[in-house]
C-alpha positions as a Markdown table, in Angstrom:
| # | Residue | x | y | z |
|---|---|---|---|---|
| 1 | Met | 9.7 | 30.5 | 42.0 |
| 2 | Ser | 12.5 | 28.5 | 41.3 |
| 3 | Lys | 15.8 | 30.2 | 42.2 |
| 4 | Pro | 18.4 | 31.5 | 38.8 |
| 5 | Leu | 21.3 | 29.4 | 38.1 |
| 6 | Arg | 24.7 | 30.5 | 40.2 |
| 7 | Lys | 27.9 | 31.3 | 38.0 |
| 8 | Thr | 29.3 | 28.1 | 39.7 |
| 9 | Asp | 26.9 | 26.1 | 38.3 |
| 10 | Pro | 28.6 | 25.6 | 34.8 |
| 11 | Ile | 26.9 | 22.2 | 34.0 |
| 12 | Leu | 23.4 | 22.7 | 35.0 |
| 13 | Arg | 23.5 | 26.3 | 32.6 |
| 14 | Ile | 24.8 | 24.3 | 29.7 |
| 15 | Leu | 21.8 | 21.7 | 30.2 |
| 16 | Asn | 19.6 | 24.5 | 30.6 |
| 17 | Asn | 20.5 | 26.2 | 27.7 |
| 18 | Ser | 20.4 | 23.0 | 25.7 |
| 19 | Leu | 17.2 | 21.0 | 26.7 |
| 20 | Ile | 15.1 | 23.5 | 28.3 |
| 21 | Ser | 15.6 | 27.1 | 27.0 |
| 22 | Leu | 16.7 | 26.7 | 23.5 |
| 23 | Pro | 15.0 | 28.4 | 21.3 |
| 24 | Ala | 13.6 | 26.0 | 18.4 |
| 25 | Pro | 11.9 | 26.5 | 15.2 |
| 26 | Ile | 8.2 | 26.0 | 15.3 |
| 27 | Asn | 7.6 | 23.5 | 12.3 |
| 28 | Leu | 9.9 | 21.1 | 12.8 |
| 29 | Ser | 9.4 | 17.6 | 11.6 |
| 30 | Ile | 9.5 | 14.3 | 12.2 |
| 31 | Trp | 12.8 | 14.2 | 10.5 |
| 32 | Trp | 14.3 | 16.0 | 13.4 |
| 33 | Asn | 14.0 | 12.8 | 15.8 |
| 34 | Phe | 16.6 | 11.1 | 14.6 |
| 35 | Gly | 19.4 | 13.3 | 16.3 |
| 36 | Ser | 17.5 | 12.5 | 19.6 |
| 37 | Leu | 17.0 | 8.7 | 18.6 |
| 38 | Leu | 20.8 | 8.4 | 17.6 |
| 39 | Gly | 22.2 | 9.8 | 21.2 |
| 40 | Phe | 19.8 | 7.2 | 23.1 |
| 41 | Cys | 21.4 | 4.7 | 20.5 |
| 42 | Ile | 24.7 | 6.3 | 21.8 |
| 43 | Val | 24.0 | 5.2 | 25.6 |
| 44 | Leu | 22.1 | 2.1 | 24.6 |
| 45 | Gln | 25.6 | 1.0 | 22.9 |
| 46 | Ile | 27.9 | 1.8 | 25.7 |
| 47 | Leu | 25.7 | 0.4 | 28.1 |
| 48 | Thr | 25.0 | -3.0 | 27.3 |
| 49 | Gly | 28.6 | -2.9 | 25.6 |
| 50 | Ile | 29.7 | -2.4 | 29.0 |
| 51 | Phe | 28.3 | -4.8 | 30.8 |
| 52 | Leu | 29.1 | -7.6 | 27.9 |
| 53 | Thr | 33.0 | -6.4 | 28.7 |
| 54 | Met | 32.4 | -8.1 | 31.3 |
| 55 | His | 31.6 | -11.4 | 30.2 |
| 56 | Phe | 33.5 | -11.4 | 27.1 |
| 57 | Thr | 37.6 | -12.9 | 26.4 |
| 58 | Pro | 39.5 | -10.9 | 24.0 |
| 59 | His | 41.6 | -14.1 | 22.6 |
| 60 | Thr | 41.5 | -16.4 | 19.8 |
| 61 | Asp | 41.0 | -19.1 | 21.9 |
| 62 | Tyr | 37.9 | -18.2 | 23.9 |
| 63 | Ala | 36.5 | -15.4 | 22.3 |
| 64 | Phe | 33.8 | -17.3 | 20.4 |
| 65 | Ser | 32.9 | -19.5 | 23.4 |
| 66 | Ser | 32.5 | -16.7 | 25.6 |
| 67 | Val | 30.1 | -15.0 | 23.3 |
| 68 | Ala | 28.4 | -18.6 | 23.7 |
| 69 | His | 28.6 | -18.4 | 26.9 |
| 70 | Ile | 27.3 | -14.9 | 27.7 |
| 71 | Thr | 24.2 | -16.3 | 25.1 |
| 72 | Arg | 23.3 | -19.4 | 26.8 |
| 73 | Asp | 24.8 | -19.1 | 30.4 |
| 74 | Val | 24.9 | -15.5 | 31.8 |
| 75 | Asn | 21.4 | -14.2 | 33.2 |
| 76 | Tyr | 19.7 | -12.4 | 30.7 |
| 77 | Gly | 22.7 | -12.0 | 28.6 |
| 78 | Trp | 21.0 | -13.3 | 25.3 |
| 79 | Ala | 19.2 | -10.1 | 26.0 |
| 80 | Leu | 22.0 | -7.9 | 26.2 |
| 81 | Arg | 23.9 | -9.4 | 23.3 |
| 82 | Ser | 20.8 | -9.2 | 21.1 |
| 83 | Phe | 20.3 | -5.5 | 22.1 |
| 84 | His | 23.8 | -4.8 | 21.6 |
| 85 | Ala | 24.0 | -6.4 | 18.3 |
| 86 | Asn | 20.6 | -5.2 | 16.8 |
| 87 | Gly | 21.1 | -1.7 | 18.6 |
| 88 | Ala | 24.1 | -1.2 | 16.0 |
| 89 | Ser | 21.3 | -1.8 | 13.0 |
| 90 | Leu | 18.9 | 0.8 | 14.9 |
| 91 | Phe | 21.9 | 3.2 | 15.0 |
| 92 | Phe | 23.0 | 3.3 | 11.3 |
| 93 | Phe | 19.3 | 3.3 | 10.6 |
| 94 | Cys | 19.0 | 6.7 | 12.2 |
| 95 | Leu | 22.5 | 7.7 | 10.9 |
| 96 | Tyr | 21.3 | 7.5 | 7.7 |
| 97 | Cys | 18.1 | 8.7 | 7.8 |
| 98 | His | 19.8 | 11.8 | 9.7 |
| 99 | Ile | 22.7 | 12.5 | 7.2 |
| 100 | Gly | 20.0 | 12.0 | 4.9 |
| 101 | Arg | 17.6 | 14.7 | 6.5 |
| 102 | Gly | 20.5 | 17.3 | 6.3 |
| 103 | Met | 21.4 | 16.5 | 2.6 |
| 104 | Tyr | 17.5 | 17.4 | 2.2 |
| 105 | Tyr | 17.2 | 20.5 | 4.3 |
| 106 | Gly | 20.3 | 22.0 | 3.1 |
| 107 | Ser | 21.7 | 21.6 | 7.2 |
| 108 | Tyr | 25.2 | 21.2 | 6.0 |
| 109 | Leu | 25.3 | 24.7 | 5.4 |
| 110 | Leu | 26.3 | 24.8 | 9.4 |
| 111 | Phe | 29.1 | 24.2 | 9.0 |
| 112 | His | 31.0 | 23.3 | 11.9 |
| 113 | Val | 27.6 | 20.8 | 12.9 |
| 114 | Trp | 28.1 | 19.5 | 9.5 |
| 115 | Ala | 31.8 | 18.9 | 10.0 |
| 116 | Ser | 31.6 | 17.3 | 13.5 |
| 117 | Gly | 29.2 | 15.2 | 12.1 |
| 118 | Leu | 31.1 | 13.4 | 9.3 |
| 119 | Val | 34.0 | 13.1 | 12.3 |
| 120 | Met | 31.0 | 11.3 | 14.2 |
| 121 | Phe | 29.9 | 9.2 | 11.1 |
| 122 | Phe | 34.0 | 7.8 | 10.5 |
| 123 | Leu | 34.0 | 7.1 | 14.2 |
| 124 | Thr | 30.8 | 5.3 | 14.2 |
| 125 | Met | 32.3 | 2.9 | 11.2 |
| 126 | Met | 35.2 | 2.5 | 13.3 |
| 127 | Ile | 33.8 | 1.2 | 16.1 |
| 128 | Ala | 30.7 | -1.3 | 14.2 |
| 129 | Phe | 33.7 | -2.6 | 11.9 |
| 130 | Met | 36.1 | -3.3 | 14.9 |
| 131 | Gly | 32.9 | -4.6 | 16.8 |
| 132 | Tyr | 32.4 | -7.1 | 13.9 |
| 133 | Val | 35.5 | -8.7 | 14.5 |
| 134 | Leu | 35.0 | -9.5 | 18.1 |
| 135 | Pro | 32.6 | -12.9 | 18.3 |
| 136 | Trp | 35.5 | -14.6 | 15.8 |
| 137 | Gly | 33.2 | -15.9 | 13.9 |
| 138 | Gln | 33.8 | -17.0 | 10.1 |
| 139 | Met | 32.4 | -13.9 | 9.0 |
| 140 | Ser | 34.4 | -12.0 | 11.5 |
| 141 | Tyr | 37.4 | -13.5 | 10.7 |
| 142 | Trp | 37.9 | -13.0 | 7.3 |
| 143 | Ala | 36.2 | -10.1 | 6.8 |
| 144 | Ala | 38.8 | -8.3 | 9.0 |
| 145 | Thr | 41.2 | -10.3 | 6.9 |
| 146 | Val | 39.6 | -9.1 | 3.5 |
| 147 | Ile | 39.1 | -5.0 | 4.6 |
| 148 | Thr | 42.2 | -4.3 | 6.5 |
| 149 | Asn | 44.6 | -6.1 | 3.7 |
| 150 | Phe | 43.0 | -3.3 | 1.4 |
| 151 | Leu | 45.4 | -0.9 | 3.7 |
| 152 | Ser | 48.3 | -2.8 | 1.5 |
| 153 | Ala | 47.1 | -0.6 | -1.2 |
| 154 | Val | 48.7 | 2.5 | -0.2 |
| 155 | Pro | 52.0 | 3.1 | -1.6 |
| 156 | Phe | 55.4 | 2.2 | -0.6 |
| 157 | Val | 54.2 | 1.5 | 3.2 |
| 158 | Gly | 51.2 | -0.4 | 2.4 |
| 159 | Lys | 52.4 | -4.3 | 3.5 |
| 160 | Asp | 54.4 | -2.7 | 6.7 |
| 161 | Leu | 50.8 | -1.2 | 7.5 |
| 162 | Val | 49.0 | -4.0 | 7.3 |
| 163 | Met | 51.4 | -6.1 | 9.3 |
| 164 | Trp | 51.1 | -3.1 | 11.9 |
| 165 | Val | 47.5 | -3.3 | 12.3 |
| 166 | Trp | 47.4 | -7.0 | 12.4 |
| 167 | Gly | 50.4 | -7.4 | 14.6 |
| 168 | Gly | 51.9 | -10.1 | 12.9 |
| 169 | Phe | 51.8 | -11.7 | 9.2 |
| 170 | Ala | 48.1 | -12.5 | 9.8 |
| 171 | Val | 44.8 | -11.4 | 11.4 |
| 172 | Asn | 45.9 | -13.3 | 15.2 |
| 173 | Asn | 45.2 | -12.7 | 18.6 |
| 174 | Ala | 47.2 | -9.3 | 18.6 |
| 175 | Thr | 44.5 | -8.2 | 16.0 |
| 176 | Leu | 41.7 | -9.1 | 18.3 |
| 177 | Thr | 42.9 | -8.0 | 21.3 |
| 178 | Arg | 43.4 | -4.1 | 19.9 |
| 179 | Phe | 40.4 | -4.5 | 18.2 |
| 180 | Phe | 38.8 | -5.0 | 21.8 |
| 181 | Ala | 40.3 | -2.1 | 23.4 |
| 182 | Phe | 39.8 | 0.6 | 20.7 |
| 183 | His | 36.1 | -1.2 | 20.6 |
| 184 | Phe | 36.0 | 0.0 | 24.0 |
| 185 | Leu | 37.4 | 3.2 | 23.7 |
| 186 | Phe | 36.3 | 4.8 | 20.9 |
| 187 | Pro | 32.7 | 5.0 | 22.1 |
| 188 | Phe | 33.9 | 7.6 | 24.6 |
| 189 | Ile | 35.6 | 9.9 | 22.1 |
| 190 | Leu | 32.2 | 9.4 | 19.8 |
| 191 | Leu | 30.6 | 10.8 | 22.9 |
| 192 | Phe | 32.8 | 13.4 | 23.6 |
| 193 | Val | 32.6 | 14.6 | 19.6 |
| 194 | Met | 29.0 | 14.4 | 20.0 |
| 195 | Leu | 28.8 | 16.6 | 23.0 |
| 196 | Leu | 30.9 | 19.2 | 20.7 |
| 197 | His | 28.3 | 18.5 | 17.4 |
| 198 | Leu | 25.4 | 19.7 | 20.0 |
| 199 | Leu | 27.4 | 22.6 | 21.8 |
| 200 | Tyr | 28.0 | 24.1 | 17.8 |
| 201 | Leu | 24.2 | 22.7 | 16.8 |
| 202 | His | 23.0 | 24.9 | 19.9 |
| 203 | Gln | 25.1 | 28.1 | 19.3 |
| 204 | Thr | 23.8 | 28.2 | 15.9 |
| 205 | Gly | 20.4 | 26.7 | 15.9 |
| 206 | Ser | 18.5 | 24.0 | 14.4 |
| 207 | Ser | 17.9 | 24.5 | 10.7 |
| 208 | Asp | 14.4 | 25.3 | 9.4 |
| 209 | Pro | 12.4 | 22.7 | 6.6 |
| 210 | Leu | 12.0 | 25.8 | 5.0 |
| 211 | Gly | 15.1 | 27.5 | 5.0 |
| 212 | Val | 14.2 | 30.6 | 7.1 |
| 213 | Glu | 15.0 | 32.1 | 10.0 |
| 214 | Trp | 11.7 | 33.6 | 11.9 |
| 215 | Ser | 13.2 | 34.6 | 15.3 |
| 216 | His | 9.9 | 35.3 | 16.2 |
| 217 | Thr | 8.3 | 32.7 | 16.0 |
| 218 | Phe | 10.8 | 30.3 | 17.8 |
| 219 | Ile | 9.2 | 28.2 | 20.8 |
| 220 | Pro | 11.2 | 26.3 | 23.8 |
| 221 | Phe | 13.0 | 23.1 | 23.2 |
| 222 | His | 11.2 | 22.0 | 26.4 |
| 223 | Pro | 8.8 | 20.9 | 26.5 |
| 224 | Tyr | 7.6 | 20.8 | 22.9 |
| 225 | Tyr | 10.3 | 18.6 | 21.6 |
| 226 | Thr | 11.2 | 17.1 | 24.7 |
| 227 | Val | 8.0 | 15.0 | 24.5 |
| 228 | Lys | 7.9 | 14.4 | 20.9 |
| 229 | Asp | 11.9 | 13.1 | 21.4 |
| 230 | Leu | 10.4 | 11.1 | 23.9 |
| 231 | Val | 7.8 | 9.9 | 22.1 |
| 232 | Gly | 10.2 | 8.8 | 19.0 |
| 233 | Ile | 12.7 | 7.2 | 21.6 |
| 234 | Ile | 9.7 | 5.0 | 23.0 |
| 235 | Ala | 8.5 | 3.8 | 19.3 |
| 236 | Ala | 12.3 | 3.3 | 18.8 |
| 237 | Cys | 12.4 | 1.0 | 22.0 |
| 238 | Leu | 9.1 | -1.1 | 21.0 |
| 239 | Ala | 10.7 | -1.6 | 17.3 |
| 240 | Leu | 14.1 | -3.0 | 18.6 |
| 241 | Ser | 12.2 | -4.7 | 21.5 |
| 242 | Ala | 10.1 | -6.3 | 19.1 |
| 243 | Val | 13.3 | -7.6 | 16.9 |
| 244 | Val | 15.1 | -8.7 | 19.8 |
| 245 | Phe | 12.0 | -10.5 | 21.3 |
| 246 | Leu | 10.7 | -12.3 | 18.4 |
| 247 | Phe | 13.4 | -12.2 | 15.5 |
| 248 | Pro | 17.1 | -11.6 | 17.5 |
| 249 | Tyr | 19.2 | -12.8 | 14.3 |
| 250 | Ala | 17.6 | -11.3 | 11.8 |
| 251 | Phe | 20.3 | -8.8 | 10.9 |
| 252 | Leu | 22.9 | -11.1 | 12.1 |
| 253 | Glu | 25.5 | -12.9 | 9.3 |
| 254 | Pro | 24.5 | -17.2 | 9.8 |
| 255 | Glu | 28.3 | -17.8 | 8.5 |
| 256 | Asn | 29.1 | -16.4 | 11.8 |
| 257 | Phe | 27.7 | -18.7 | 14.0 |
| 258 | Ile | 30.7 | -20.9 | 13.0 |
| 259 | Lys | 34.1 | -20.3 | 14.7 |
| 260 | Ala | 36.8 | -18.6 | 13.4 |
| 261 | Asn | 38.7 | -21.2 | 10.8 |
| 262 | Pro | 41.6 | -19.6 | 8.7 |
| 263 | Leu | 42.0 | -22.6 | 6.4 |
| 264 | Ser | 38.3 | -22.6 | 5.6 |
| 265 | Thr | 37.2 | -19.4 | 3.5 |
| 266 | Pro | 33.6 | -18.8 | 2.9 |
| 267 | Ile | 31.7 | -18.7 | -0.3 |
| 268 | His | 30.6 | -15.0 | 0.4 |
| 269 | Ile | 32.2 | -12.2 | 2.4 |
| 270 | Lys | 30.0 | -9.1 | 3.2 |
| 271 | Pro | 30.1 | -7.1 | 5.9 |
| 272 | Glu | 27.3 | -5.8 | 7.9 |
| 273 | Trp | 24.4 | -4.7 | 5.6 |
| 274 | Tyr | 24.6 | -1.3 | 7.1 |
| 275 | Phe | 28.3 | -1.1 | 5.0 |
| 276 | Leu | 26.7 | -3.1 | 2.2 |
| 277 | Trp | 27.0 | 0.1 | 0.1 |
| 278 | Ala | 29.7 | 0.6 | 1.0 |
| 279 | Tyr | 31.4 | -2.6 | 0.1 |
| 280 | Thr | 29.4 | -2.4 | -3.7 |
| 281 | Ile | 31.7 | 1.1 | -4.4 |
| 282 | Leu | 34.6 | -0.8 | -3.1 |
| 283 | Arg | 34.5 | -3.8 | -5.3 |
| 284 | Ser | 33.1 | -1.9 | -8.5 |
| 285 | Ile | 36.6 | -0.5 | -9.2 |
| 286 | Pro | 38.8 | -2.9 | -10.7 |
| 287 | Asn | 41.6 | -1.6 | -9.2 |
| 288 | Lys | 42.2 | -2.2 | -5.5 |
| 289 | Leu | 43.6 | 1.5 | -4.5 |
| 290 | Gly | 40.8 | 3.4 | -6.4 |
| 291 | Gly | 38.6 | 1.1 | -4.9 |
| 292 | Val | 39.7 | 2.1 | -1.4 |
| 293 | Leu | 40.0 | 5.6 | -2.8 |
| 294 | Ala | 36.4 | 5.2 | -4.2 |
| 295 | Met | 34.9 | 4.2 | -0.8 |
| 296 | Leu | 36.7 | 6.8 | 1.1 |
| 297 | Gly | 35.4 | 9.3 | -1.4 |
| 298 | Ala | 31.8 | 8.1 | -0.8 |
| 299 | Val | 32.6 | 9.2 | 2.6 |
| 300 | Leu | 34.6 | 12.4 | 2.2 |
| 301 | Ile | 32.1 | 13.7 | -0.3 |
| 302 | Leu | 29.4 | 15.1 | 2.5 |
| 303 | Ala | 32.3 | 17.1 | 3.5 |
| 304 | Ile | 32.2 | 19.4 | 0.2 |
| 305 | Leu | 28.6 | 19.8 | 0.0 |
| 306 | Pro | 28.7 | 23.2 | 1.4 |
| 307 | Ser | 30.6 | 23.9 | -1.5 |
| 308 | Leu | 28.7 | 22.7 | -3.7 |
| 309 | His | 25.6 | 24.9 | -2.7 |
| 310 | Leu | 25.1 | 27.2 | -5.2 |
| 311 | His | 20.9 | 27.8 | -5.4 |
| 312 | Ser | 19.7 | 30.0 | -3.7 |
| 313 | Arg | 16.9 | 28.3 | -0.9 |
| 314 | Gln | 18.6 | 26.6 | 1.7 |
| 315 | Thr | 16.3 | 23.4 | 1.0 |
| 316 | Thr | 15.3 | 21.2 | -1.8 |
| 317 | Ala | 11.3 | 21.9 | -0.5 |
| 318 | Phe | 11.0 | 24.6 | -3.0 |
| 319 | Tyr | 12.8 | 22.2 | -6.3 |
| 320 | Pro | 10.4 | 19.9 | -7.3 |
| 321 | Leu | 12.7 | 18.7 | -9.7 |
| 322 | Ser | 15.4 | 18.1 | -7.1 |
| 323 | Gln | 13.3 | 16.3 | -5.1 |
| 324 | Ile | 12.7 | 13.7 | -7.8 |
| 325 | Phe | 16.7 | 13.1 | -8.0 |
| 326 | Phe | 16.8 | 13.2 | -4.3 |
| 327 | Trp | 14.3 | 10.5 | -4.1 |
| 328 | Thr | 16.2 | 8.9 | -6.9 |
| 329 | Phe | 19.8 | 9.1 | -5.1 |
| 330 | Ile | 17.9 | 7.9 | -2.6 |
| 331 | Thr | 16.7 | 4.7 | -4.5 |
| 332 | Asn | 20.1 | 4.3 | -5.7 |
| 333 | Phe | 21.7 | 4.2 | -2.3 |
| 334 | Leu | 18.9 | 1.1 | -1.4 |
| 335 | Leu | 20.3 | -0.4 | -4.7 |
| 336 | Leu | 24.1 | -0.5 | -4.0 |
| 337 | Thr | 23.2 | -2.0 | -0.3 |
| 338 | Trp | 21.4 | -4.8 | -2.2 |
| 339 | Ile | 24.3 | -5.3 | -4.9 |
| 340 | Gly | 26.6 | -5.3 | -1.9 |
| 341 | Gly | 24.8 | -8.8 | -0.6 |
| 342 | Lys | 24.8 | -10.4 | -3.7 |
| 343 | Pro | 27.7 | -12.6 | -5.3 |
| 344 | Val | 30.2 | -10.8 | -7.8 |
| 345 | Gln | 29.1 | -12.1 | -11.0 |
| 346 | Ala | 27.2 | -11.3 | -13.5 |
| 347 | Pro | 24.8 | -9.3 | -13.8 |
| 348 | Phe | 25.2 | -7.7 | -10.1 |
| 349 | Glu | 29.3 | -6.3 | -11.2 |
| 350 | Leu | 27.8 | -4.5 | -14.0 |
| 351 | Leu | 24.8 | -3.0 | -11.6 |
| 352 | Gly | 27.2 | -2.4 | -8.9 |
| 353 | Gln | 29.3 | 0.0 | -11.3 |
| 354 | Cys | 26.4 | 1.5 | -13.0 |
| 355 | Phe | 24.8 | 2.9 | -9.2 |
| 356 | Thr | 28.4 | 3.7 | -8.3 |
| 357 | Thr | 28.5 | 5.9 | -11.2 |
| 358 | Phe | 25.5 | 7.6 | -10.4 |
| 359 | Tyr | 26.0 | 7.8 | -7.1 |
| 360 | Phe | 29.0 | 10.2 | -7.5 |
| 361 | Ser | 27.0 | 11.5 | -10.4 |
| 362 | Phe | 24.0 | 12.9 | -7.5 |
| 363 | Phe | 26.9 | 15.5 | -6.1 |
| 364 | Phe | 27.6 | 17.0 | -9.0 |
| 365 | Leu | 24.7 | 17.4 | -11.1 |
| 366 | Ser | 22.3 | 18.0 | -8.6 |
| 367 | Pro | 23.7 | 21.7 | -8.3 |
| 368 | Leu | 23.5 | 22.3 | -11.8 |
| 369 | Leu | 19.4 | 21.2 | -11.4 |
| 370 | Phe | 19.4 | 23.9 | -8.9 |
| 371 | Leu | 20.4 | 26.3 | -10.6 |
| 372 | Met | 18.6 | 25.6 | -13.8 |
| 373 | Trp | 15.0 | 25.9 | -11.7 |
| 374 | Asp | 16.8 | 29.2 | -10.4 |
| 375 | Tyr | 17.1 | 30.7 | -13.4 |
| 376 | Phe | 14.0 | 29.3 | -15.4 |
| 377 | Val | 11.7 | 29.6 | -12.6 |
| 378 | Asn | 12.7 | 31.3 | -9.8 |
| 379 | Thr | 14.1 | 34.7 | -11.6 |
| 380 | Pro | 11.7 | 37.3 | -11.9 |
| 381 | Lys | 10.5 | 38.7 | -15.3 |
| 382 | Asn | 10.5 | 41.8 | -16.2 |
């Protein structure tokens, strides 16, 4: 028989309550696998990032050549860099699926879990942006110049704020050095917030696909869901390995294989694919300040979802029209991503504005659709 955990073993008790004896609903689907996949991605990015920092030189004169040195001269350096760069794409894919699952099944009603998740989302976006600058290629330099310059839209202190971020009058060595420092530091803060996220989750329990609490049907997390999570992690490893070994540069920008040149501007400046939807919203507003506010609002609007939940059921599973509307929103999100990779010209400019309008409209029209269905269908008739 195993000995009971003593009071002097708080870490073991936390691990036991979180990963072994945690009661979980019996009907969790594959969409709940993306939470564990995100934990796997964080560990992967931190480990590969630590090894990459051993050979990277955060200086404008040597950063680009140090990346080439890692790829060509360091033993398995090409694999480390490819796993780190493509691991970021896997991270955001899992993150968007995780957020989409939360929206569909009403997981945002677990307020503390949802709020800590949004903090993680912001931190992840900051980490990814700063990491994109580090290779010091053409797209890295000009993306940093363009994106940070949007801070100048802040009234009164905008220009001073931009110079403070740059550490000078332009993106220079001070900018690269501080971006490298924050890119190294913030993942550990993200790891801490992730632990808070798990702590809140295990206080409230996972949301149920049907939106009901059947505590008498709960099963222990281990071995039932640990095995499923392990299968998901193995599948993700196989997919990531296939990209790394067969198509290592499929998600990388070709322009970034050219060393940064402040005197030569790329024809089309754009971020990585996982930021293209936000970039489309940013450039769809003619006013600079309005574009920045719209881009921030596109993320912050997720924080008001608990306030917009006015219908009687937790999940969208009981609302057929709302399901169609939700998948239309997902299609709109993909179209925003596609538009972000296109030049700012007709018809892409007009399409981007239309898709941006629908993006924000969804969050306010969807509750009305839920209420109408409740009134006409779910309300008992005398």
